[in-house]
KEMAR-43858 format. One record per residue: z, x negated, y negated of N, C-alpha, C in turn; residue in one letter; residue number from 1. Coordinates in steps of 0.1 Angstrom, whole numbers, always signed. Example, Ala and Ser with C-alpha at 12.3 -4.5 7.8 and 13.67 -1.06 7.14 Angstrom:
<<+78,-132,+57>,<+78,-123,+45>,<+78,-132,+33>,"a",1>
<<+71,-128,+22>,<+71,-137,+11>,<+79,-129,+0>,"s",2>
***
This chain:
<<-107,+70,+61>,<-97,+64,+69>,<-103,+52,+77>,"m",1>
<<-97,+41,+75>,<-101,+28,+81>,<-92,+25,+93>,"n",2>
<<-99,+26,+105>,<-93,+24,+118>,<-91,+11,+122>,"a",3>
<<-98,+1,+115>,<-97,-13,+118>,<-84,-19,+111>,"r",4>
<<-77,-27,+119>,<-66,-34,+113>,<-71,-43,+102>,"p",5>
<<-63,-44,+91>,<-66,-54,+80>,<-54,-64,+80>,"v",6>
<<-58,-77,+78>,<-48,-87,+77>,<-40,-86,+64>,"k",7>
<<-27,-87,+65>,<-20,-88,+52>,<-9,-98,+54>,"r",8>
<<-5,-103,+42>,<+5,-114,+42>,<+19,-110,+40>,"s",9>
<<+29,-115,+47>,<+43,-113,+45>,<+49,-126,+44>,"l",10>
<<+62,-126,+38>,<+70,-138,+38>,<+84,-134,+45>,"t",11>
<<+85,-141,+56>,<+98,-139,+65>,<+106,-151,+64>,"l",12>
<<+118,-149,+58>,<+128,-160,+56>,<+122,-173,+51>,"r",13>
<<+113,-171,+41>,<+107,-182,+34>,<+94,-187,+40>,"g",14>
<<+90,-182,+51>,<+78,-186,+57>,<+67,-175,+57>,"h",15>
<<+55,-180,+52>,<+43,-170,+51>,<+38,-167,+66>,"r",16>
<<+35,-155,+67>,<+28,-150,+81>,<+20,-139,+76>,"t",17>
<<+11,-136,+86>,<+3,-124,+84>,<+4,-115,+96>,"s",18>
<<+1,-102,+93>,<+0,-92,+104>,<-12,-84,+101>,"v",19>
<<-18,-79,+112>,<-29,-70,+111>,<-26,-56,+113>,"s",20>
<<-27,-48,+104>,<-22,-33,+106>,<-33,-25,+100>,"l",21>
<<-34,-12,+106>,<-43,-3,+101>,<-37,+3,+87>,"e",22>
<<-46,+7,+79>,<-42,+12,+65>,<-30,+23,+66>,"d",23>
<<-32,+31,+76>,<-21,+42,+77>,<-8,+36,+81>,"e",24>
<<-7,+27,+89>,<+6,+20,+94>,<+10,+13,+82>,"f",25>
<<+3,+6,+76>,<+7,-3,+65>,<+14,+6,+53>,"w",26>
<<+7,+17,+51>,<+12,+26,+40>,<+26,+33,+45>,"q",27>
<<+26,+36,+57>,<+39,+43,+62>,<+50,+32,+62>,"a",28>
<<+46,+20,+65>,<+56,+9,+65>,<+61,+7,+51>,"f",29>
<<+52,+6,+42>,<+57,+5,+27>,<+65,+17,+22>,"r",30>
<<+62,+29,+27>,<+69,+41,+23>,<+83,+40,+29>,"d",31>
<<+85,+36,+41>,<+98,+35,+48>,<+106,+24,+40>,"i",32>
<<+100,+14,+37>,<+108,+3,+29>,<+113,+10,+16>,"a",33>
<<+104,+17,+9>,<+107,+23,-4>,<+119,+33,-2>,"a",34>
<<+118,+42,+8>,<+129,+52,+13>,<+142,+44,+14>,"e",35>
<<+141,+32,+20>,<+153,+25,+22>,<+158,+16,+11>,"k",36>
<<+150,+16,+0>,<+152,+7,-11>,<+153,-7,-7>,"s",37>
<<+144,-11,+2>,<+144,-24,+7>,<+130,-30,+5>,"t",38>
<<+130,-44,+1>,<+117,-50,+0>,<+110,-51,+14>,"a",39>
<<+97,-49,+14>,<+89,-49,+26>,<+91,-62,+33>,"i",40>
<<+92,-73,+27>,<+95,-85,+34>,<+108,-86,+41>,"n",41>
<<+118,-80,+34>,<+131,-79,+41>,<+131,-69,+53>,"a",42>
<<+124,-58,+52>,<+123,-50,+63>,<+115,-56,+75>,"l",43>
<<+105,-63,+72>,<+97,-70,+82>,<+105,-81,+88>,"a",44>
<<+113,-88,+80>,<+122,-99,+86>,<+132,-93,+96>,"a",45>
<<+138,-82,+92>,<+147,-74,+101>,<+140,-71,+114>,"d",46>
<<+129,-64,+113>,<+121,-61,+126>,<+118,-72,+134>,"i",47>
<<+114,-83,+126>,<+110,-96,+133>,<+123,-101,+142>,"d",48>
<<+134,-101,+135>,<+147,-107,+141>,<+150,-99,+154>,"a",49>
<<+147,-86,+155>,<+150,-77,+165>,<+141,-75,+176>,"k",50>
<<+129,-80,+174>,<+119,-78,+184>,<+120,-86,+196>,"r",51>
<<+114,-82,+207>,<+114,-90,+219>,<+104,-101,+217>,"d",52>
<<+106,-112,+221>,<+98,-124,+220>,<+84,-122,+224>,"i",53>
<<+82,-114,+234>,<+68,-111,+240>,<+60,-100,+231>,"e",54>
<<+67,-94,+222>,<+62,-84,+213>,<+57,-90,+200>,"t",55>
<<+44,-88,+197>,<+39,-93,+185>,<+45,-86,+172>,"g",56>
<<+45,-92,+161>,<+51,-86,+149>,<+43,-73,+145>,"l",57>
<<+30,-73,+145>,<+23,-61,+141>,<+26,-50,+151>,"a",58>
<<+27,-53,+164>,<+31,-42,+173>,<+45,-38,+170>,"t",59>
<<+55,-46,+168>,<+68,-43,+165>,<+69,-34,+153>,"a",60>
<<+61,-37,+142>,<+61,-28,+130>,<+55,-14,+134>,"i",61>
<<+44,-14,+141>,<+39,-1,+145>,<+49,+8,+153>,"r",62>
<<+56,+1,+161>,<+66,+8,+170>,<+78,+13,+161>,"l",63>
<<+82,+5,+151>,<+91,+8,+141>,<+88,+20,+134>,"y",64>
<<+76,+20,+128>,<+71,+32,+120>,<+71,+44,+130>,"v",65>
<<+66,+43,+141>,<+66,+55,+150>,<+79,+60,+153>,"l",66>
<<+89,+51,+155>,<+102,+55,+159>,<+109,+62,+147>,"q",67>
<<+106,+56,+135>,<+112,+61,+122>,<+108,+77,+121>,"h",68>
<<+94,+79,+123>,<+89,+93,+121>,<+93,+102,+133>,"y",69>
<<+94,+97,+144>,<+100,+104,+155>,<+114,+109,+154>,"k",70>
<<+122,+100,+149>,<+136,+103,+146>,<+137,+113,+134>,"s",71>
<<+129,+112,+125>,<+129,+123,+115>,<+126,+137,+119>,"m",72>
<<+117,+137,+130>,<+113,+150,+135>,<+122,+155,+146>,"s",73>
<<+132,+147,+149>,<+142,+152,+159>,<+137,+150,+174>,"g",74>
<<+126,+142,+176>,<+121,+140,+189>,<+126,+127,+195>,"k",75>
***
């Protein structure tokens, strides 16, 4: 298990950007995109559009993943 964030590239609305996520969050994010039959860049763009301006994209993705799994467990 790699606890250090790893920088990964995404394309949001035609613009390249990068986010630093731990391997577990990145894999969970990819799994959620697959569950939704959505491209990972499209899901990231949706999260980006809905996040608070003061919240970084990586944080917004982590919170999205957490909320996704919390809602699945009924909590």
